[in-house]
N, C-alpha and C positions, 0 to 999 in steps of 0.2 A: 522437361523436368526442370534443365538448367535454369528456363524463365521464372522458374518458384523462387527462386533467389532474388533477385531485383523486386520480384513483387512483392516477395517479404518485407523487405526494406522499405518499400511502398505502403505495406498495409500496416506496418509499426508506427512509420511516421504519420500515416493520417490518425492512426489511434491518440497521438499526442496533439492533436490540433484541438485543444479545451481550452478556449478564451473565457471562459467563466470560472473558472478555477479560480483568481484571487479576488472575486468579487461577489462570491458562491452566497456568503453569508448573509451580504447587504443585500442578496437579490431578494432570497427568502422574508428577512426581516422586511423588506420594502412591500413584499405581500404579504403580510399580517404573522407572520410566526415570530413566536417566542425564542430565545435561547435553547429553553427547553424542548420545546418542537423539533428544532431543528438536532438537537443530541440524540431524539427520540428516533428522529429520521435516519440518523447515521447509524444509531443502533439498531435497527430493524435491518438496514443494509447490509451490516456487518455480520447479523445473524443470518441471514439468506444467504450470502456467498459461502458461509461454514456449511450450511445444508445443502447448497446444490454442487458445492467443489467435486465431491465424487460421483455422483448421479451422471453430471455434465461431463467428466472425465470417462465413463464408462462408455457415454453415447460417441464419445470421438474415437474410443478403441473400436467400439463393435460396428458404427456407421460410416467412419472414415475421419480424419481430420480436418479436410476442406469441408462436408457439408459441416462440422462444427463452428467452421471458421465464418462460412456462409451466415450460419445462425446467429452469430457472436455479431455479425454487421447488421444483423437485421434487428434484433432485437435494441441493440445500440443505438439506432438509426430512431427506431422507435421511441426510445427511450428520452433523446434529446428533442424529438418532435413533441413530446408530452409536457416536456419540462419545458418548453420556448414558448409554448400557449397555456401552461398551468396556471393557477392562480390563488390555489389555498393548498393547505396538508395534503389533502385527501388526492390530489391532481398530482404531486409530487411524489407522493407515496408510490403511487403507480409508474412514475417514473423510475423510484430506484428500483422497485422488482424488475424492471426490465434492464436497467444497468448491472443487476446482480447478476440476471442469467447471461448479458453479455460478456462481462467480465470471467463468470464461470466456464464459460465456452470456449473462451481464450485461456485462460488459466492452464500450463500444462499441454495444450493442445499446439500452440505457437511452436515450441521448443521440440515437442516430437515431431511434427511437420517438416521442420528445418532438417531434423536430424536424418530422419528416413531420407529426406531428398537426399542430402550429401552422400549418404551410405548408396542410395541407388546409383550415386557418378563415384563411388569409390573416392569419396574427399571427405569421410567423416570426420579426419585429423584437423581439418579446417573448421569445425564447429565452434570452438570456442571465441574463433576471431570473426567468423560472421555473424553468430550470436551478438559479441560484445558490439558491433558495429549497426546493428539492429537496435541494441538498446541506447545506444548514444544519439541514433538518428531521432528517436522520440523522443528523447531526455530534450536533445536540440529544440525538436518542433515544438515538445510540452513551453521550452524557456523562453520561445520567441512569440509563441500562442499566448503565454502569461503577460508578457510586455503590452502584447497590442491589446489584450484583454483591458488592462487597466484604462488604454488610454480610449477605446471603445465606451467603457463603464462612463464616462464622462457625459457620452451624448444619449445611451440612454442602457441601464442594466441587462435592462433583456436583450440588448443588440449582441449582448456576448455570446449568448445561446445561438441565437439565427446564426451568428457566424459560425458554430461549428456545424452547423447541418451538412453544406455540400461536402465536408470533409468526410463524416459518419457516412454520407449516404454511398461514396465512393469506392466506401471499403467491400460494400458488396460486391459491384462487379469486379475489384479487384480480386476477392476471394472464389468465385466463381469461374476466375479465368484460371485459376491455379492448377495442378495436376494432383491428382492426389497419387501420392508414393507406396510402394510396394511396403506392405507391414513387415518388421520385423522381430516383432514381439507379439504374440498371440492375445487375442482379446481376453479381457478378466473373467474366468472362470464363476463356476455357481459358490464354489466355495470361498469368495471372496470376502465376504464379510466376517465369515467365522474365522478365517487366516488373519484378518485386521485386529478382530478380537483378541486373538491368539498372541500377536505380537506386542498389543500395548499392553495384555496383562503380563508375558512373560518376559520381554525386554527392555520396556518402558518402567512400568509399574515395580517390577522386584529389583531394578538396577537404581537404587538409590542415588548416586551422582547424577546419573541422566535424567530422572525423573523433575529432580529439584534444577537443574541446569534448564531444563523444559518450561519449568514454572518461573524461574526467572526472568527469561529471556522473554516470555508471554507478558509478565507484569512490568519490565522496563519497553516493550513495546507498547502494552495499553495508557502508560504515564506518558510517554513522549509522543505518542498520538494523538491523546486526547485535547489537547491545546488547539489542535489543527483551524476547528470549528471557532474559536477565540481570536483567531490571529485579526480578522479584520475589524471587528468591535474595539479590540485592543488598538488597532492602527489610526481608528478615528478618533480614540480617546487622546493618544498619542500626539494627533495635529497632523500625519501625513495626510496629503492629499491622495483622493482614489485612484489618482494619473500613475502614481509612483506603486500601487501594491503589486502589480504586474511585474514590475522590476526588480522587486523586494523577493517575491515568488521565484522569480527566475533565478536570482543570488541563491535562493535555499536549494535548487536543483543543483546548481555548480558544488556547494559547500559539500553536500552527501556525497555527489560523484567523484570529488575529489579525497573524502574521506575513506571512501569505499575502496579508492585507488591504492591509498598510500598505507591502508589499514595494519597491511602486515609489517610495514616498518616500525610504525609507531608501537604494535601491538610485540615486536621481538625485542625493543627496549623498555617496555615494562612490565614485560611478563605475564600467566595467565591471570593470576593471583589479582593484579592492580588492574589489568586489562576489565575484568569483570566486574571489580566491585564499583571503578569509576563511572560505570555506565548508569546507576540509578541515581548516584549522588550528584552528577552533570545535570540529569532533568530537573533533580531539587533545587539549585542553585540557580539554573534557568529562568523558575520559575520566580524565585526570591529576587533577582535581579529583575524581572519583569516586572513584578509589582512595586518592587522599591522605588526605582527611576523611570519615572514616564516622563519623556519628552520625545521629539520628532524623530531623533536616531535609535530611540529604544529596541527597533526590530533588530538591531545588533543582538542584542541577549538571545533571538528567536534561532541566529547560528550555531548556537550549543548543541539544540536540540535536533539541527541538521546534520551536525558532527557526528551526535550519538548516532541517528537515523542509519547514517552509509555506514560508522564504524560497527556496530552492531551486526548488523545482517552480513559481515563479511568474518569478523571476529568468533562470534557462537556458533554460524554455521560448520566452519572449520572444528572447533572443539566438538559439537554434536558429532558429525564424520569421522572423528577418532574415535568415539567412544561405543560406535556402532557399525555393523559388518555391511557390507555392499546389498546383500540379499532383500533389506528390511530400510535403506538408506531413505530413500523417498518416502516412505512410510510415515518414518521417524519424524523426518523435517516438517511431513504434512502436521504430523500433531503437533511440532513446535508454532507454527502458523495457526492452526487450530487453536491453541490456547491463548495466543497473542489476543486472538481477535476475539473470542468468547472473555477475554478480561476487558478488553475494549469496550465491547458493546455494554458489559456490566457497569462500567464507571463513568463514562461519559454524560447519561441523563441525569446523574447525581449534581456533576458538576454545572451541567446546564442550568438546572432548577435555580444553584448558588449563584450562579451570573445572574438570573434573573429577579431571583428573591431580593440578592443585595447588590453587588456590583463585579464587574467583570475581575476587577484590580483584588478583590476579595476572594474571588472564583480561584484565582491564581495563586493566592496567598494558602488557601486552604490545600491544594495542591501539590505547593512545595512541603508544606507540613506533611503531608500523607505520603510523599515519595520519598522523603528522609526518613519518616520513622520506617515506613517497606523498607528501605535500606538498608538500614541499622539492624533490623528484623533477619535480613535474606543474609548478611555477612555470617552471621552467627551460623544459621542454616548450612549454608554452602560451604563454611569451614568444618562444620560438624560430619559434612557427608564427603567430604574431601575432593567437590569443586571445584576449592580454591584453596 
C-alpha cells in the first residue's frame, strides 16, 4: 500500500505533461477551425464534464478508485491519440469527448484513493502534505512541458501532441500497478439523486447569501476563464514569437500558484467585502488593458487573470465552507463548480463569434465592458443579500 504514494506522485506528474497547451489554438486554426468553432468545442467539453461528474464519481465509489483511474488513463490516451491524428472539427470533437471522460474519472477519484491509502496506513494526518506535493509536481510538470511545447511548436505544431502520447500511455500501467485501498465510506445509495435535489432546494436556493455567492463565483470563473482560448491569437497580434508562448504559460501557472498560497494574507488585509468585490473588476480591467495596449510584452496584463484564478479559488471556497455544514459541504462546493462551468459554456461561443466576425481586440473590449457591467450589478446584489 505504501507504494501507492510514489505511484500517485508519478501519476499526477505524467498527467501534467501536456506540451500542446500554449499553442493549442494555433493548432486548431492550422487545421481550419475558426475561433467560434474553438469556443463551441470547449463549450461542449465543459458541458460534458458537468454531466459526467456525478456518474463517474458513482462508478469510482461502487467499482473502485483504481479501476476509475485506469479508465481515466485509457480514455486520456485515446483522446491524445485522436487529437494527434485529427484534422477537422469532428475529429477534435471525438477527442474532447474522451478528454471529458478522462477528466471526470480523475476528478475526486485521485483524492479519495490517496486519503483511503493513507488511512489504511494510519497516516491520514499527512493528507494535505502529500496532496499538496502531488499538485506541486503536476504544476511543475505542466510548466516544464509548456516551455518545451513552445520550442517544439517552432518545428511543427502537431509534434506538441505527439510528445504527450508516451506520458499519457504510461499513466495506464501506473494506475494498474496501484493497490485498491479499503474504502471507509459506503458507496452512494439509491436515494442519492433525491438527496441531492433536497440539498439544492433547502440548503442552497433558500439561503440567499449562499445562493448569490455561488452564482457570483460562477460568473467570475466564467469571465476569467473565457479569455483562455484567445491568448494565443492575442500573443500573435502582439508580436510575441511562438517559441516564447510556453514560457508565458509557465509563468501563468506560477502566478496562480503564488496567489493561492498567499491569498489568506491578502484577504486578511482587504477583508471579505473588498476581497469579493475586486475579483470581477480585476477581470474587467485586465481586458481593457489587453485591448488598449497591444505590444510584445502585453501578456503581462494576463497575469491579472492568473492572480484572480488563484485568489478566487482559495477565498471563495473558504467563504462557502463557512456558510454550510460538513455533511453537505462537498455537494455545495460541487454546485459552485457546476455553476462556473455552466456560465463558461454559455458565454465562450459568443466571444469566439465576436473575435471571428470582428477582431480579437474588439472581443476583449466587449468582454471587459460585459464584465464591468455585470460586476456593478452584482455588487448591489451581494450587498442586498448580506454577502458583502
